[in-house]
N, C-alpha and C positions, 0 to 999 in steps of 0.2 A: 504494500499499500504505500507506502513513503517513497518507495523508488517509481511508484506510478504517478505521484506528488511533483516527485522530481524532476519527471520528464516532462509534466503539462509545465512548468516553470520555467523549463532550459528551451525547449523544442515546440516550435506549432505547423500543422501541417496547412498547406496554401490558405484552406478555409479559415483556418484560426488564425493567419496574420491577414486576410482578406478583415474579420471582424472585428480586429485589436487594432486594425490603421485603418477603418474604414474607407479602406482602398479596393474597388471593387474586385471579385476570384477571378473574370475574362482580364485585367489589368494587370492583375500579378502573374497568372500566366505566361502572358505575352512578356512582361518582363523577363521571368526565366525563358522562356522560348529564345528569346534575345539573347543570353546569355548574363544578364544586369544581376538575376539574383540566382544564386547557387545553394542549393540544401545542401545541409550541412551530411545529413544519412537519406538513406532511406530504408522503409521496413519493408518485411518479410511481405505483404500482401500490398508494396508497391506505392505508398502514399510517401511522398516527399517533407519532409523532416528541416525547417527552417531555426536557423538557434536567433538566439536574442540581436545577434550582432545584423540580423536581416532588417528590422525594425530601423537601423541609424542607416543600411546602405537604401532602404524604401526611401527614408526620409531626402538623400541625397538625389537618387534620382528622381523625385517630384520635385523639389528643389530647384536643378537643372533642366531638368523639363520645361518649367514656367518661366525659365530666364531662356527658352526657345533652342537648346541644345538638341541636337537630332540622337536618337540613342544609339546610333555608332560612337558618336563624340564621347555621348555619354560611357559607354564602355570602358572609350579608352581613358577617358579620367578618373574611373571608377579601379582602375587596374593596375596603373601606372603613375598613381600621386600616395603619396600619406594622407588619409583621413584629415589631417589640419589642414594641408595642403589645397581639398578640396574646400572646407569650408571659408581659408582664405581668399579661394577668388570665388565664392559665392558672395562674402561680402562684399570685392569691390563690383563685382558685374551689378549688383542690388542698389550700389549708390549711383553708378556710371547708369541705372537704371530712372534712380531718384531722382537727377540730378537733370535728365532728359523728361522725364514727367512734368518737372518744375519748369522746364521749358517751353513746355507745350503751354501750362497754366498761363503762363507771361501772353503765348501769343493768344490764346482765347481771350484774357483780360483787354490784349490792343484791340480786338476784333471791335468790343462794344465800345469802343472810342472812336473808329473811323465811321466813316459816311458810309451809307447803303451799300452805293453801286462802287463800293473799293473792297468790301468782303469775301467778297468769292476769290479776290484775289490773296488775300491774309489765309482763307481757309486754304487754299492750296500750296502756301508756304511752309502750315503747319502739317501736308501731308508731304511734303518733301525732305522738313526737318525728320519728321517721323521715321521715313525711310533711311535716309539719310546716315543718321545715328544708330540705328539698330544696323546696321552693314557697319559701321565703325567700330564699334563696341566689339564686334564680333571679329573684326577684321584685325584687331590690336592685340586680342585677348592671348594671341602667342608669337610667339618671335619667330617663327619660322615664315609666315608669309613675308615680311617685310627681307628677309636673308632673300627670299626666289627673286623678289624684286632687285637685289642689290647685286645679284649674280650674274645677270643680262649685261650689265655695266663694266665685265671683265672683257669685254669686247672692245672696248675702245677704241678709235682711229687717231685720238688725240696725243700727242707724245705726253699730255701732260694730263694724270691725273683726274680722278673728280676729288678729292681730297688735297694731294698737292696744289690744285686748284684754289682751293680755301684755304688752306693756308698762308699760299702768297697774298690772296687778297686779306687776310688778316693782319701780317705781321707780325706776330710775335714779338715778344722781348722778353729777356730773361727776368725774371721776377713777378711778370703779370699777373692776375688776378682775372677768370673768365669765368663766366657765368653760362652754361647752355640749356636753354629751354627747349624741353623736347629731345634728349639726347638721344632715344632708341637706344640700341645694343653697343655702343661706345662706339661703334667704327671709326669713327676721323681719329682717334688719339690712338687706337691700335695700330691702326696702318700708317701714322704719322709719326710713332714714336720715335722714331730713329733721327726725323728730324727738327723735333718740338726743342727749342729753347732748355736752359737750367732753371730750377726755382721756381717752377708753373704753381698757383693754387687753382685746380679746375673742381668750379661746383656745377655737378652734372643734376638736372632735376626733368623727371615724366611722369605725365600721370599715370601710365601701366606700370605696375609691381612689377609684370613678368618682363617689359624688356627693362628696367631698373637693375631686377637682379641680374640681367645676363649681360647688361655693361659692368656691375658687379666683377662679376666671375671672370670677362674678359680683360679686365685691367689686374683683376689679381695674378694673371698666368704671367702676365709680365712685369712683377711687382719687383724682381732684383731690380729689370731695366729703369723703371721709372725711378725709383728707388737711389740707382748710382745717379740719377741727372739732377733729382732734389722735385721728383714732380708728385704732389698729394693730388688725392680726390676726395671730396666728399659730393653724397648722393642724398638727394632730397624727391620724397614722393611729395608733386605739386601736379593744379590743375591747372594750366595756364588759361583757361577764361574766369579762372578768381587766385590770380596771381600772387604771391605776396612769399618774399623770402624774408629772415631777421639779417642776412648780412647786404651792404651796399658797397657803392666805391669801387666795379667792376672798371677793369681796364677795357675788355672785351665780352661782347655780349652775342651770343649766337642762335640765331633760330635756322635751323638748318630745313627746309623743307616741311613747314610747320606749321606755319599762319594760316595757309590756307583751312586746318582742321579748325579753326578757332572762329567760332561765329561771330556775324559780321556786329551781334551786338555786342561782343566782349573785345572783339580785334582791337577798336582805338585805344582800351583801356590796358590791355596789355602793351600796347605800343608806349603809352604816357608812361608805364610804370617802367617800362626798360629806360625809357630814356632817363625817368629820376634815379636810376639805379646806377647809372654810368659815370665817370669820373667827366669832368670837364673837356678833358681832350682823349676821351677815350671814344670806340668805334661799335657800333651796333651791326650785326651782320645779317643778313636777311636773305636766304635764297630759295630760289621757288623754279618754277616752270611756266613755259609758256604755250598759248594755246595749240600746237601742233605737236606738241611734243609727244614721241609716239607714234604720230601719226599714220605712218607706213605698216606697223604689226597691227593697228587697231584696225587699218582697213584689210589686212592679211586675215585677223581671227575673222571679220565679220562676214566677210568672204566664203569663210568656210560652214557660218552658221550668221543667219543675219539676225537672229534673235537673240545676241548675245547684248547682253546691254554694256555699252563704255561707259567710266564712269567718270567722266567730263567733269563734274560736278565738284569733284575734290577739289580740284585746284580752281576753279573758277572765280573763288570772289577774293581771290590773291594771286595773280599770275604778273609774269614780267609787262603783259600792256596794262594791269591797272595796280600795280603797286605802289608805284612811284608817288601819282597821284593820295594814296591814303596813308605814306610814309612822310610828306611835307605837310601834313596838319601837326605832326610831331615834332619833328624832327630841321632843323635848318638848313644842311647841306646834305643831298639825299645824291649818290653817284650810282647809276646803273652800269654793271658789267654783266657781260653774255656771255659765255666758254664755247668754242667750238670743240664738240666732242662726241661726233658721228658714233655710230656704231655699224660694227660687221659681223653679222653673226654668223657662224657656221654650224652650230648645232639644231637645230629642230628643236631639241627636248627644253632647250634657255628658252626658248620662245615659249611652249606650253606652259612650262612652270610658272613665268614671270604671268599670263594671263591669266592663270588655273587660280593665280594668287589676290588678285584683285577683289575687291568689293562689289557684291552686285550678282546677279543671276553666273558668271559665267564658270564656278567652281562646279554648280550644281549640273549645269550643263554638259560641262566635257569631263566632267565625271564618270557620264554613260555614254559618254562618244570618245573617250580617250583615245581607244585604237584607232579610228577614225581620221580623228583629227591630227594624230601624230603618224599618219599615215601620208594628209594631206599635207603636212609641213613638212615634210621630209622629202614630198615631190617639189616643194621649190625652196628646201635650205638644205644646203650641204655646205660640204668643206670646199667643192671647186664653185658653188653657187652661195655665198656667206649673202645674208640680207641686210641688205640695209636700212637702216633706223635711224632719222635725223632726230636729235636732241636738240629740245631748244629750253636750257638750262641757265641758268645765271643768279646774280646776288646784287642787291642794294648795299650798296654800303652807307652809312649812317650818323652822320654828326652832329652833336647840339647845336 
């Protein structure tokens, strides 16, 4: 009898687990069949018995499902991360969702104050904001998407690579204090470590905890080299749309391909904050892209499947064509520089990976048509026929 009581306390059938958690039996069975829930044992009569840890596992599944992860993504997260890491990711994404809802709420409040004939345009803005924010949250939950887009730039035709071009524009000097807003995976400092002057203090910030962790890991790999040059790093998780930092008086502030991710409502304040944080003789360096950036690649992939949506909205609000006007409202001196750095890509898989990593519907479509897409790209791209891609890239150098 005592053994039976212990058994009931420690193990549950699917029906008992459904009753305990108020989740339908059909749903729990579906999660079991997809490999998300694993029974601890099975009785001689075929009943699958789930341990108490399945209750916690089920909570994670439901939370991640609520955050719009696919079941395949959830399975990968559950099997490859510690529970603590899962809950951290849940918290971060919930906070991002909360921020998004607050922005939508602000937009709805604005609608009530505008003229009736302008309301439809405001409603359209809300719909676009909702779609774009959701895509960006998914896009940057993992560092791999960014890395896939970085990889294709290895096929540059320029003698000066992108990071060297940035470094030349920054004109760093020994002893400088530097702030990077939206540091990503820290690739600038890793790739240019041999060319950096001594005695730098670099403060790296990013809204993504995953990106910031990756930047920490990468810089730690070369800790001895940085220590020898007396280069130190400090890391802060910061949201660029409400950017605050305790330290001030920076010699250089860098916003590398990130200002277009900041909403139009918050970008002016971020720019003003950066101006306030600069020393009088400091430099604000903001890189971005132009309207036809990677245009040949996008037209090629649309030729394969015209339903793939190219996310030109990602950069539209702050590009080489319209960024200077925004910056001149804050900075007294703004200079635009454009880099000549086109690509000749001999590897069709590099093109596939780049497109597949973009926000929007490309990932979903290409996952179902990968073989056909790769075959299509191999007909158009090879060592003998490298594919030309124009890069419209550059930066604004701003001073007080």
